[in-house]
N, CA, C and O of each residue as an XYZ file, in Angstrom:
284
protein
N      96.119    110.504     77.703
C      94.993    110.237     78.571
C      95.130    111.080     79.829
O      96.208    111.149     80.419
N      94.077    111.702     80.229
C      94.058    112.491     81.450
C      93.258    111.724     82.491
O      92.099    111.372     82.273
N      93.896    111.475     83.619
C      93.208    110.767     84.700
C      92.279    111.711     85.440
O      92.599    112.885     85.628
N      91.138    111.206     85.859
C      90.257    112.036     86.693
C      90.959    112.429     87.990
O      91.692    111.628     88.569
N      90.741    113.627     88.434
C      91.357    114.117     89.665
C      91.019    113.213     90.852
O      91.829    113.053     91.766
N      89.824    112.625     90.835
C      89.423    111.733     91.927
C      90.347    110.522     92.025
O      90.657    110.072     93.128
N      90.793    109.987     90.883
C      91.697    108.830     90.891
C      93.041    109.198     91.520
O      93.593    108.442     92.321
N      93.555    110.364     91.148
C      94.821    110.820     91.708
C      94.680    111.074     93.203
O      95.538    110.667     93.987
N      93.605    111.743     93.601
C      93.373    112.022     95.022
C      93.251    110.734     95.824
O      93.808    110.623     96.916
N      92.520    109.759     95.282
C      92.354    108.482     95.973
C      93.707    107.792     96.157
O      93.988    107.245     97.223
N      94.538    107.819     95.124
C      95.858    107.200     95.218
C      96.732    107.916     96.244
O      97.426    107.268     97.027
N      96.702    109.246     96.245
C      97.520    110.016     97.183
C      97.086    109.834     98.632
O      97.914    109.877     99.542
N      95.791    109.631     98.845
C      95.261    109.538    100.211
C      95.203    108.119    100.759
O      94.781    107.921    101.899
N      95.611    107.139     99.983
C      95.566    105.749    100.431
C      96.648    105.490    101.486
O      97.710    106.112    101.467
N      96.360    104.556    102.410
C      97.363    104.149    103.386
C      98.581    103.601    102.664
O      98.456    102.765    101.769
N      99.757    104.071    103.050
C     101.000    103.592    102.451
C     101.420    104.338    101.203
O     102.397    103.950    100.561
N     100.704    105.409    100.835
C     101.017    106.156     99.618
C     102.207    107.086     99.836
O     102.310    107.770    100.854
N     103.097    107.091     98.852
C     104.255    107.981     98.830
C     104.334    108.550     97.423
O     104.180    107.811     96.451
N     104.571    109.855     97.295
C     104.641    110.439     95.955
C     106.038    110.984     95.680
O     106.745    111.430     96.583
N     106.407    110.933     94.419
C     107.700    111.427     93.963
C     107.488    112.231     92.689
O     106.639    111.890     91.866
N     108.262    113.297     92.529
C     108.220    114.105     91.300
C     109.442    113.776     90.463
O     110.539    113.596     90.993
N     109.246    113.697     89.141
C     110.352    113.538     88.209
C     110.722    114.913     87.686
O     109.887    115.603     87.102
N     111.969    115.314     87.893
C     112.402    116.657     87.519
C     113.446    116.622     86.415
O     114.260    115.703     86.333
N     113.404    117.636     85.574
C     114.422    117.860     84.563
C     114.706    119.354     84.571
O     113.846    120.155     84.203
N     115.914    119.732     84.992
C     116.258    121.153     85.122
C     115.242    121.906     85.979
O     114.811    123.005     85.630
N     114.871    121.303     87.097
C     113.927    121.869     88.063
C     112.508    122.039     87.545
O     111.713    122.748     88.162
N     112.169    121.402     86.419
C     110.800    121.397     85.909
C     110.215    120.007     86.094
O     110.863    119.006     85.789
N     108.992    119.951     86.591
C     108.338    118.655     86.778
C     107.949    118.101     85.411
O     107.217    118.740     84.655
N     108.449    116.904     85.107
C     108.115    116.259     83.840
C     107.355    114.961     84.051
O     106.924    114.317     83.095
N     107.197    114.588     85.303
C     106.461    113.376     85.609
C     106.481    113.125     87.095
O     106.965    113.942     87.879
N     105.955    111.998     87.461
C     105.951    111.640     88.860
C     105.257    110.317     89.058
O     104.729    109.718     88.122
N     105.269    109.880     90.284
C     104.628    108.616     90.590
C     104.048    108.656     91.995
O     104.540    109.353     92.883
N     102.998    107.891     92.160
C     102.419    107.661     93.482
C     102.585    106.170     93.732
O     101.998    105.341     93.037
N     103.381    105.845     94.721
C     103.663    104.451     95.055
C     102.883    104.096     96.306
O     102.864    104.861     97.270
N     102.243    102.944     96.293
C     101.585    102.449     97.497
C     102.364    101.243     97.968
O     102.280    100.163     97.384
N     103.139    101.443     99.053
C     103.993    100.365     99.534
C     103.208     99.251    100.219
O     103.734     98.153    100.405
N     101.953     99.517    100.598
C     101.124     98.469    101.200
C     100.550     97.525    100.156
O     100.519     96.311    100.359
N     100.098     98.080     99.041
C      99.480     97.231     98.012
C     100.446     96.888     96.888
O     100.084     96.198     95.935
N     101.699     97.383     97.009
C     102.724     97.109     96.004
C     102.258     97.512     94.609
O     102.355     96.736     93.658
N     101.750     98.738     94.505
C     101.297     99.254     93.218
C     101.817    100.677     93.042
O     102.240    101.326     93.999
N     101.774    101.143     91.802
C     102.232    102.499     91.526
C     101.425    103.098     90.385
O     101.008    102.400     89.461
N     101.218    104.388     90.471
C     100.586    105.168     89.414
C     101.671    106.090     88.887
O     102.192    106.921     89.630
N     102.022    105.952     87.604
C     103.104    106.729     87.023
C     102.528    107.739     86.046
O     101.769    107.377     85.147
N     102.887    109.004     86.221
C     102.365    110.090     85.399
C     103.519    110.777     84.687
O     104.568    111.014     85.285
N     103.328    111.100     83.401
C     104.365    111.768     82.626
C     103.742    112.924     81.858
O     102.656    112.797     81.291
N     104.439    114.047     81.847
C     103.986    115.248     81.143
C     103.897    114.977     79.644
O     104.757    114.306     79.074
N     102.862    115.497     79.022
C     102.706    115.353     77.577
C     103.920    115.942     76.870
O     104.400    117.016     77.231
N     104.410    115.232     75.866
C     105.538    115.699     75.093
C     106.862    115.074     75.479
O     107.849    115.227     74.759
N     106.902    114.366     76.611
C     108.158    113.719     77.013
C     108.030    112.191     77.095
O     108.955    111.511     77.539
N     106.894    111.664     76.668
C     106.643    110.229     76.794
C     107.685    109.382     76.075
O     108.044    108.320     76.585
N     108.173    109.785     74.951
C     109.082    108.949     74.168
C     110.550    109.260     74.440
O     111.415    108.879     73.651
N     110.840    109.940     75.532
C     112.217    110.342     75.820
C     112.842    109.545     76.961
O     113.831    109.983     77.549
N     112.283    108.390     77.279
C     112.848    107.531     78.308
C     112.475    107.902     79.726
O     113.008    107.318     80.669
N     111.572    108.859     79.908
C     111.193    109.316     81.240
C     110.509    108.205     82.028
O     110.812    107.998     83.203
N     109.594    107.497     81.392
C     108.870    106.418     82.077
C     109.850    105.345     82.558
O     109.764    104.894     83.700
N     110.759    104.943     81.709
C     111.741    103.916     82.082
C     112.620    104.414     83.215
O     112.893    103.673     84.159
N     113.063    105.656     83.133
C     113.913    106.217     84.182
C     113.189    106.236     85.530
O     113.731    105.776     86.535
N     111.957    106.772     85.549
C     111.202    106.841     86.806
C     110.934    105.436     87.333
O     111.090    105.185     88.528
N     110.531    104.521     86.458
C     110.265    103.140     86.890
C     111.511    102.510     87.504
O     111.422    101.858     88.544
N     112.661    102.693     86.881
C     113.903    102.127     87.409
C     114.266    102.716     88.762
O     114.747    102.001     89.642
N     114.039    104.019     88.937
C     114.322    104.656     90.221
C     113.405    104.121     91.319
O     113.858    103.878     92.437
N     112.129    103.938     91.014
C     111.187    103.400     91.995
C     111.549    101.955     92.345
O     111.511    101.567     93.513
N     111.897    101.168     91.337
C     112.304     99.787     91.596
C     113.553     99.737     92.470
O     113.684     98.840     93.303
N     114.475    100.687     92.294
C     115.683    100.740     93.128
C     115.345    101.130     94.571
O     115.977    100.641     95.507
N     114.363    101.997     94.754
C     113.953    102.399     96.103
C     113.223    101.284     96.845
O     113.330    101.170     98.066
N     112.477    100.457     96.098
C     111.653     99.411     96.712
C     111.961     98.055     96.067
O     111.073     97.457     95.459
N     113.184     97.564     96.183
C     113.553     96.326     95.478
C     112.793     95.088     95.963
O     112.626     94.133     95.205
N     112.340     95.094     97.190
C     111.641     93.912     97.734
C     110.134     93.962     97.555
O     109.437     93.025     97.944
N     109.621     95.032     96.976
C     108.183     95.198     96.863
C     107.611     94.708     95.541
O     106.409     94.453     95.463
N     108.416     94.568     94.510
C     107.896     94.117     93.227
C     106.993     95.135     92.570
O     106.044     94.769     91.876
N     107.273     96.396     92.777
C     106.441     97.460     92.208
C     106.858     97.695     90.777
O     106.289     98.551     90.101
């Protein structure tokens, strides 16, 4: 599924938004936009790496960064 650019832009420009890139050998394979005000996150993963544990890894890293937010 490809998200509309407007959805990504809206998430990035929201108050409290922080973005992170998921890297593998200096190549972006995913990323997330976390909104610490609304305690929500948008997680994006490059096509072809979905079944390689990338989503779980990124989610665990975000949860470790924001343990009190319930993201």
